[in-house]
C-alpha positions as a printed Julia matrix, in Angstrom:
81×3 Matrix{Float64}:
 -27.75  -10.05   12.06
 -24.23   -9.26   13.15
 -23.42   -6.13   15.12
 -20.56   -5.5    12.68
 -22.44   -2.92   10.62
 -23.86   -1.26   13.71
 -20.42   -0.75   15.18
 -18.93    2.73   15.32
 -15.57    1.14   14.51
 -16.27   -1.19   11.56
 -12.67   -1.27   10.31
 -11.21   -2.05   13.72
 -12.07   -5.71   13.34
  -9.83   -6.24   10.33
  -7.42   -3.3    10.3
  -4.51   -5.62   11.11
  -5.02   -7.55    7.87
  -6.4    -4.74    5.67
  -3.28   -4.42    3.51
  -3.24   -8.18    2.92
  -6.93   -8.14    1.99
  -6.23   -5.32   -0.47
  -3.07   -6.86   -1.91
  -4.7    -7.29   -5.34
  -5.63   -3.6    -5.49
  -3.45   -1.65   -7.91
  -2.12    1.07   -5.6
   0.89    1.48   -7.88
  -1.36    2.6   -10.74
  -2.88    5.33   -8.59
   0.51    6.49   -7.34
   2.0     6.57  -10.84
  -1.05    8.41  -12.19
  -0.69   11.11   -9.54
   3.06   11.45  -10.03
   2.82   11.53  -13.84
  -0.21   13.78  -14.23
   0.13   16.32  -11.46
   3.78   17.27  -11.79
   3.55   20.53   -9.87
   1.81   18.99   -6.87
   3.94   19.34   -3.74
   1.32   18.71   -1.04
  -1.53   16.26   -0.78
  -4.51   15.53    1.45
  -5.69   11.93    1.62
  -9.1    11.76    3.29
 -10.18    8.24    4.19
  -6.63    7.0     3.75
  -7.13    3.63    5.46
  -3.68    2.41    6.4
  -2.12    5.25    4.42
  -0.4     3.15    1.78
  -0.86    5.69   -1.01
   0.1     8.66    1.17
   3.15    6.83    2.45
   4.4     6.08   -1.06
   3.76    9.64   -2.26
   5.64   10.99    0.77
   8.59    8.75   -0.13
   8.57   10.48   -3.53
   8.91   13.87   -1.89
   5.33   15.03   -1.47
   4.21   16.55    1.83
   1.16   14.47    2.77
  -1.59   14.8     5.33
  -3.47   11.53    5.72
  -6.63   11.21    7.81
  -8.98    8.36    8.52
 -11.92    7.9    10.88
 -10.39    4.63   12.11
  -7.49    5.11   14.49
  -6.83    1.37   14.19
  -6.23    1.7    10.45
  -3.77    4.54   11.01
  -2.02    2.61   13.79
  -1.6    -0.31   11.4
   0.54    1.85    9.09
   2.82    2.73   12.0
   3.42   -0.96   12.66
   4.52   -1.7     9.08
């Protein structure tokens, strides 16, 4: 059995391609749902944000976001893009 699941950094091995792997995921639907249904929301907390794609887009729309993830590599990947 691979040591992958025993690693304390399971996402580190593919963080650099995570957004490509998730390209079929409908992030836009989530973002639009939040923007359309929580109109008075000015701040958000995204726990387990991965590369921070949703938080990044919400911040571009004017929300103050705090995004956290257990994988520093996933967060670093957002800084690169």
